[in-house]
Every structure is written in structure tokens, then in C-alpha cells.
N, C-alpha and C positions, 0 to 999 in steps of 0.2 A: 088574307090581306098581306101584301108584300111590305117588307120593312121600309123600303124606299118611300112608299106612299106615306107612311106614318112620320118618317123624318121630314118629308117635304111639308106635310100639314103642320107639324110643330114649328118649322121655320116660318111658314106663312102666318101662323097664329101669333108668334112673337113679333114679327114685323107688322102684322095687321093691327095689333093692339096699339103700337106706336102711332099708326096712321089714324086710328079711331080717336085717340087722345088729341092728335094734331088737328083733326077736323073739328073736334069739339072746341078746341082753343080758338080756332079761326072763327067759329060761329059766335063764340063769346065776345070776341074783339070787334065784331061788326057793330056798327052804330044801331042802336035800337033793339038789339037782341035780348030776348028774355030767357029765363031758365028753361022754359018749355022748348024753345027753339034749340038750345044747346042739347037738351036731352033727346029731342027728336033726331038731331043730327047724329048723335052717338048711337042711337038705336038703329037708324038706317045703315050706318057704316058697319055696325056689328052684325046685322043681318046679312049684309053683302059678304062680309068676311066668312060667316058660317056657311053660306051657300057655296062660296068658292071652295072652302075646306071640304064640304061634303062631296062636291063634284070631283075634287082632287082625290078623295079617298075611294070613290066608286067608279066613275066612268071615264074620266079624262086620261089620255095617253101620257106616257112618261115624258115625252118631249114637251107637251103642252103644260104639264104640271111644273116642270123645271123652268120653263120660260116664265110662268107666273111667279115662281119663287124669285127669279132674277129681276123681274120687273118690280116686284114688291120691295126687294132689297134695295134696288137702285133708287126707287122713289123715296123710301125711308131715309136713305143716306142723304139724298139731295135736300129733302124737306128739313131734316134736322140740322143740316149745315147752313141753310139759308134763313132759318127762323131766329 
């Protein structure tokens, strides 16, 4: 396994955790949301993050992986500045 894949997945994981927490906060702030809804939102976001990480480690090309890292970083920055 190439080192760049590991570095990219670590960056994706760090940024992804922020997005998981942000999505859970949004689910909590919606009117009528229950603890179950918040937990389900977190689980779905975490599963998607793990799937993207596994695909990045195994089959996706370098260009696609780094584009995903850039999109995740940009999304995290924008969401954290607007919340």
C-alpha cells in the first residue's frame, strides 16, 4: 500500500469526523428530532466515511482520491465558518 493513500485516508478521516459531528448537530437542532434520529444520522455519515476511506485505500485512482480530500476539506472549512 502506497504511503500517499494512507496520508489521504487520514486526512479524509479527520475532516470526515468533523462532518459527522456537524451532521449530528444539524439533526439535533431540527424541530422534533429525537436521540434516535441523531444517532441514525451519525451512523449513516460514519458508514459513508468508512466506505469512502476503504475505496480510497484500495481501488480509486490518485486523482480521484485527492479530489475527494479537497472536496472534504473545502466542505469542512465552509461548514465550520458558517455554523
